[in-house]
C-alpha positions as CSV (number, residue, x, y, z in Angstrom):
1,M,-0.1,-0.3,0.1
2,L,1.2,3.7,-0.8
3,D,2.1,5.4,2.5
4,Y,1.4,8.7,3.7
5,E,5.1,9.6,2.7
6,F,4.2,8.9,-0.8
7,T,1.0,10.7,-1.3
8,S,3.0,14.0,0.5
9,Q,5.2,13.4,-2.4
10,I,2.3,13.8,-4.9
11,A,1.1,16.6,-3.0
12,A,4.7,18.6,-3.2
13,V,4.8,17.9,-7.0
14,R,0.9,19.2,-7.8
15,S,1.9,22.3,-5.3
16,T,5.2,23.3,-7.6
17,F,2.6,22.2,-10.7
18,D,-0.1,25.1,-9.5
19,D,2.8,27.5,-8.9
20,I,4.0,26.7,-12.3
21,R,0.5,27.2,-14.1
22,A,-0.3,30.8,-12.6
23,V,3.2,31.6,-13.6
24,V,2.7,30.5,-17.7
25,D,-1.0,31.8,-16.8
26,V,-2.7,29.2,-19.3
27,D,-6.1,31.5,-20.0
28,A,-4.1,34.1,-21.1
29,L,-2.5,31.5,-23.1
30,R,-5.1,30.2,-24.6
31,A,-6.4,33.6,-25.4
32,D,-3.2,34.3,-27.1
33,I,-4.0,31.1,-29.0
34,A,-7.1,31.9,-30.2
35,R,-6.0,35.4,-31.3
36,L,-3.3,33.7,-33.3
37,S,-5.1,31.0,-34.6
38,E,-7.7,33.6,-36.1
39,E,-5.1,35.5,-37.7
40,A,-3.4,32.7,-39.3
41,G,-6.8,31.7,-41.0
42,A,-7.4,35.0,-42.4
43,P,-7.0,34.4,-46.3
44,D,-4.6,36.7,-47.1
45,L,-2.2,35.7,-44.8
46,W,0.4,34.7,-47.2
47,D,0.4,38.1,-48.9
48,D,3.1,38.9,-46.6
49,P,5.1,36.0,-46.2
50,E,7.6,37.5,-43.4
51,A,4.5,38.6,-40.9
52,A,2.7,35.1,-42.0
53,Q,5.9,33.1,-40.8
54,K,6.3,35.4,-37.3
55,V,2.1,34.5,-36.8
56,T,2.2,30.7,-37.5
57,S,5.6,30.4,-35.4
58,A,4.1,32.5,-32.5
59,L,0.8,30.6,-32.7
60,S,3.1,27.2,-32.8
61,H,5.6,28.1,-29.8
62,K,2.4,29.1,-27.8
63,Q,0.5,25.8,-28.8
64,A,3.5,24.0,-27.9
65,D,3.9,26.1,-24.0
66,L,0.2,25.1,-23.6
67,G,0.5,21.4,-24.7
68,R,3.4,20.6,-22.0
69,V,1.3,22.4,-19.5
70,E,-2.1,20.1,-20.1
71,A,0.1,17.0,-20.6
72,V,2.0,17.3,-17.1
73,E,-1.6,18.0,-15.8
74,R,-3.3,15.2,-17.2
75,R,-0.9,13.0,-16.1
76,L,-1.1,14.3,-12.2
77,N,-4.6,13.6,-13.0
78,D,-4.1,9.6,-13.6
79,L,-1.3,9.6,-11.1
80,D,-4.3,10.3,-8.7
81,V,-6.7,7.3,-10.2
82,L,-3.8,4.9,-10.3
83,V,-3.1,5.3,-6.4
84,E,-6.5,5.2,-5.6
85,L,-6.4,2.2,-7.8
86,A,-3.3,0.8,-6.0
87,N,-4.5,1.0,-2.6
88,E,-8.0,-0.6,-3.3
89,M,-7.2,-3.5,-5.3
90,E,-3.6,-4.1,-3.2
91,D,-1.8,-4.4,-6.6
92,A,2.2,-4.5,-6.3
93,D,2.2,-3.9,-10.2
94,A,0.2,-0.4,-10.0
95,E,1.8,0.6,-6.9
96,Q,5.4,0.2,-8.8
97,E,3.7,2.1,-12.1
98,A,2.7,4.5,-10.0
99,R,5.8,5.0,-7.8
100,D,7.7,5.2,-11.4
101,E,5.1,7.9,-12.8
102,L,5.9,10.3,-9.7
103,A,9.6,10.0,-10.1
104,A,9.0,11.1,-13.9
105,L,6.7,13.8,-13.1
106,E,9.0,15.2,-10.6
107,G,11.4,15.9,-13.7
108,V,9.0,17.0,-15.9
109,V,7.8,19.4,-13.3
110,S,11.5,20.2,-12.6
111,Q,11.8,21.1,-15.7
112,L,8.7,23.6,-16.2
113,E,9.8,25.4,-13.6
114,V,13.1,26.4,-14.7
115,Q,11.6,27.5,-17.6
116,T,9.5,30.1,-15.0
117,L,12.8,31.4,-14.1
118,L,13.6,32.2,-17.5
119,D,12.5,36.5,-17.2
120,G,15.6,37.7,-18.9
121,E,14.8,40.8,-21.6
122,Y,15.5,38.3,-24.3
123,D,14.6,34.7,-22.6
124,E,11.7,33.9,-24.8
125,R,13.1,33.9,-27.9
126,S,15.1,31.7,-30.4
127,A,18.6,31.4,-30.2
128,V,21.7,31.2,-32.5
129,V,24.5,29.1,-31.4
130,T,28.3,30.2,-32.8
131,I,30.9,27.4,-31.7
132,R,34.4,28.0,-32.2
133,S,37.3,25.6,-31.8
134,G,40.1,26.9,-29.1
135,A,43.4,25.6,-28.1
136,G,44.3,22.3,-28.8
137,G,44.8,21.4,-32.9
138,D,43.0,18.7,-34.5
139,D,41.9,17.7,-31.1
140,A,40.2,21.3,-30.9
141,T,38.5,21.0,-34.3
142,D,37.6,17.8,-33.4
143,F,35.7,18.7,-29.9
144,A,33.9,21.8,-31.7
145,E,32.2,18.9,-33.9
146,M,31.6,17.0,-30.8
147,L,29.7,20.2,-29.1
148,M,27.8,20.7,-32.4
149,R,26.8,17.6,-32.6
150,M,25.5,17.7,-28.8
151,Y,23.4,20.7,-29.3
152,L,21.9,19.1,-32.2
153,R,20.9,15.7,-30.4
154,W,19.9,17.9,-27.7
155,A,17.3,20.3,-30.0
156,E,16.2,16.6,-31.6
157,R,15.5,15.1,-28.3
158,N,13.4,18.2,-27.7
159,K,11.5,18.6,-31.1
160,Y,13.4,21.7,-31.3
161,A,13.3,22.9,-35.3
162,V,17.1,24.0,-36.1
163,K,18.4,25.6,-39.1
164,V,22.4,25.5,-39.9
165,M,23.4,28.4,-40.9
166,D,27.1,28.3,-41.6
167,I,30.1,25.6,-41.3
168,S,33.6,26.5,-41.7
169,Y,35.7,22.6,-41.6
170,A,38.9,22.2,-40.7
171,E,41.9,20.8,-42.7
172,G,42.1,17.8,-40.6
173,A,39.6,17.0,-38.0
174,G,36.0,18.4,-37.0
175,I,35.4,22.0,-37.8
176,K,36.7,25.6,-37.2
177,S,33.5,27.1,-36.5
178,A,29.4,26.3,-36.8
179,T,26.6,28.4,-36.4
180,F,23.3,27.3,-36.1
181,E,19.5,28.4,-35.2
182,V,17.4,27.1,-32.6
183,D,13.8,28.0,-33.5
184,A,12.0,27.7,-29.8
185,P,10.1,29.1,-26.9
186,Y,13.1,30.4,-24.6
187,A,15.5,28.6,-26.7
188,Y,17.7,31.8,-25.9
189,G,17.0,31.7,-22.3
190,T,18.0,28.2,-22.1
191,L,21.0,27.7,-24.1
192,S,22.6,31.1,-22.7
193,V,23.7,29.1,-19.8
194,E,26.0,27.4,-22.2
195,A,28.0,30.7,-23.5
196,G,31.5,30.0,-22.2
197,T,34.9,28.1,-23.0
198,H,34.4,24.0,-22.4
199,R,37.2,21.8,-22.2
200,L,38.0,18.7,-23.2
201,A,40.3,15.9,-21.8
202,R,41.2,12.7,-23.0
203,I,43.7,10.4,-24.7
204,S,44.0,12.1,-28.1
205,P,43.1,9.9,-31.4
206,F,45.5,12.4,-33.2
207,G,49.2,12.2,-31.6
208,S,51.3,9.9,-30.1
209,A,49.7,7.0,-28.4
210,D,48.7,7.0,-25.1
211,K,49.1,11.3,-24.7
212,R,46.6,13.2,-22.8
213,Q,45.4,16.3,-24.3
214,T,43.5,19.3,-23.7
215,S,41.9,21.4,-25.9
216,F,38.9,24.1,-26.2
217,A,36.1,25.4,-27.5
218,A,33.9,28.6,-27.4
219,V,30.2,28.6,-27.4
220,E,28.6,31.7,-27.9
221,V,24.3,32.1,-27.6
222,I,22.8,35.4,-29.5
223,P,18.9,36.0,-29.1
224,V,17.1,36.2,-32.7
225,M,16.0,39.5,-33.0
226,E,13.4,40.0,-35.5
227,E,14.7,43.5,-36.0
228,A,17.7,45.4,-35.2
229,V,16.9,48.8,-36.0
230,E,18.6,50.5,-33.1
231,V,22.0,49.3,-34.5
232,D,23.4,51.9,-37.8
233,I,26.4,50.4,-39.8
234,P,28.0,52.7,-41.6
235,E,29.4,50.9,-45.1
236,G,32.5,52.2,-44.6
237,D,32.6,50.0,-41.3
238,L,31.6,46.8,-42.8
239,R,34.0,44.8,-45.1
240,V,31.9,42.5,-47.4
241,D,33.6,39.1,-49.0
242,V,31.7,36.5,-50.9
243,F,33.3,32.8,-51.8
244,R,31.8,29.4,-52.8
245,S,30.0,27.4,-49.7
246,S,32.3,24.5,-49.3
247,G,32.0,21.2,-47.4
248,P,34.6,18.9,-45.7
249,G,37.8,18.6,-46.8
250,G,37.1,22.2,-49.2
251,Q,35.0,20.1,-51.5
252,S,32.7,22.4,-53.5
253,V,29.2,22.3,-53.1
254,N,27.8,25.2,-54.7
255,T,29.0,26.4,-58.2
256,T,28.4,30.1,-57.6
257,D,29.9,32.5,-55.1
258,S,26.6,32.6,-53.1
259,A,28.3,32.3,-49.2
260,V,28.9,35.9,-47.8
261,R,31.4,37.0,-45.1
262,L,31.1,40.3,-43.2
263,T,33.6,41.7,-41.1
264,H,32.7,44.8,-38.9
265,I,36.2,46.7,-38.9
266,P,35.7,48.9,-35.6
267,T,34.9,45.4,-33.3
268,G,36.6,42.9,-35.5
269,I,33.2,40.8,-35.2
270,V,32.8,38.2,-38.4
271,V,29.5,36.5,-39.9
272,S,29.3,33.9,-42.1
273,M,26.9,32.7,-43.5
274,Q,26.1,30.0,-46.6
275,N,22.7,27.9,-45.8
276,E,20.9,30.0,-48.1
277,K,21.2,29.5,-52.0
278,S,21.4,33.3,-52.9
279,Q,23.8,36.0,-51.9
280,I,21.3,38.0,-51.1
281,Q,19.8,35.9,-48.8
282,N,23.1,34.9,-47.1
283,R,24.2,38.8,-46.8
284,A,20.6,39.5,-45.2
285,A,20.9,36.5,-42.6
286,A,24.5,37.5,-41.9
287,M,23.3,41.3,-41.2
288,R,20.7,40.3,-38.9
289,V,22.9,38.4,-36.9
290,L,25.8,41.4,-36.8
291,Q,23.5,43.9,-35.8
292,T,22.3,41.5,-33.0
293,R,26.1,40.9,-31.7
294,L,26.3,44.6,-32.2
295,L,23.5,45.6,-30.0
296,L,24.4,43.1,-27.2
297,L,27.7,44.5,-27.4
298,K,26.0,48.0,-27.2
299,K,23.7,47.0,-24.2
300,E,26.7,45.5,-22.3
301,E,29.1,48.6,-22.3
302,E,26.3,51.0,-21.7
303,A,25.6,48.3,-18.6
304,A,29.2,47.9,-18.1
305,K,28.4,44.1,-17.8
306,K,31.2,42.8,-20.1
307,K,29.6,39.0,-20.6
308,E,26.3,39.3,-19.6
309,L,24.8,38.1,-23.0
310,A,27.7,37.1,-25.3
311,G,30.8,38.0,-23.6
312,V,34.5,37.9,-24.6
313,I,35.3,34.1,-24.4
314,T,39.3,33.0,-25.1
315,A,38.6,29.6,-25.3
316,S,42.1,28.4,-23.4
317,W,42.8,28.3,-20.1
318,G,41.8,30.1,-17.2
319,D,38.4,30.6,-18.6
320,Q,36.3,27.4,-19.1
321,M,32.9,26.9,-17.8
322,R,33.0,23.2,-18.2
323,S,35.3,20.2,-18.4
324,Y,34.7,17.1,-20.1
325,F,36.9,13.9,-19.0
326,L,37.3,11.3,-21.5
327,Y,39.6,9.1,-19.7
328,G,40.0,7.6,-15.9
329,Q,37.2,9.1,-14.0
330,Q,34.7,9.6,-17.2
331,L,33.0,12.7,-16.3
332,V,31.5,15.7,-17.1
333,K,31.5,18.6,-14.7
334,D,30.1,22.2,-14.9
335,L,32.4,24.3,-12.6
336,R,30.2,27.4,-12.0
337,T,27.3,25.0,-10.4
338,G,29.3,21.9,-9.2
339,Y,26.7,19.9,-11.0
340,E,28.5,16.5,-12.7
341,V,27.4,13.6,-14.9
342,G,29.1,10.7,-15.1
343,N,28.3,9.3,-18.4
344,P,29.8,11.8,-21.0
345,A,28.6,9.7,-23.7
346,S,25.1,10.4,-22.9
347,V,26.1,14.0,-22.6
348,F,27.5,14.3,-26.1
349,D,24.0,12.4,-27.2
350,G,22.5,15.1,-26.3
351,D,21.3,14.3,-22.3
352,L,21.7,18.3,-21.6
353,D,18.9,19.2,-19.1
354,G,20.4,18.7,-16.4
355,L,23.4,20.4,-16.8
356,I,20.8,23.8,-18.4
357,S,18.6,23.5,-15.5
358,A,21.6,23.6,-13.2
359,G,23.0,26.4,-14.9
360,I,19.6,28.5,-15.1
361,R,19.3,28.0,-11.5
362,W,22.6,28.9,-10.7
363,R,22.0,32.4,-12.7
364,K,18.9,33.1,-11.0
365,R,20.6,33.1,-7.9
366,K,23.6,35.1,-8.9
367,T,21.5,37.5,-10.0
368,E,19.2,37.5,-6.5
369,D,22.4,38.0,-4.6
């Protein structure tokens, strides 16, 4: 029979969920969905494709938010029925099923609770993630590619849409850099705690046998800005280079000079785009990212808070925020939160929720101190 302690645990989970439901404001969410559904059903919606995309994207995001809350509510109600059944029938299988479901719900509710902590200016936006290899030669470029796969697998696990915008392949293994967009509610607020220098320690597959190698990669996360009208970039401050898109090993995958590289001369910020087929589209996409980075830099300078959003990431010793050990102890450790995972393979396969949740809670505590 399920005891008082178990029912108290259920009550605690339901109490936390009720708080989450109040913060999310389900009634307002339903009203927004109704309004956006009406807009999406307008016969002239796609006369303006850009505006239509904003409406359909917003509708999809809000429906997903509501769906997550309603799914937890249904599961909590079903759990009450399961507990009642287990107690009435003295069914050991039903009792174990109830315990398993409570454990699963505790994890799901914890994740929802973390989302309520995302109340920053840009937290609810989608995110653009850039990964750059740092010190460490072939191991570093290989590590950068491992990180890219890790984040793409994380997005896939969560059913988030991803668009790879640019990849620069290394001459040896891995990538020099990659930029991709994660289109999901609160993607920026969630992934922004991943920004910083990541360190990998392992037995190098590229050097002499049994030699331990330490390598670094930098992760930058910025919000997707629909418009960055506050940033005016004089033509004289901008250098534009066009080139052919390429794949691994330098093999051309495009027969025209459609890829675009923008360099902001005063700051040295460089943005490359090669995902789109036309040079005009790639330039427009690169300009949006550049404007966003300059806007964030401007806000950082005004607030005197270096590193608050994108930050300055050196990808070398003394700046790392997380270490991945692939020899001996086999461990992933976040140096800010102290959170550890003893299975690096699962982390590199996209199991990041624990690390991310710990990072978001840590950041919230820092802002409240």
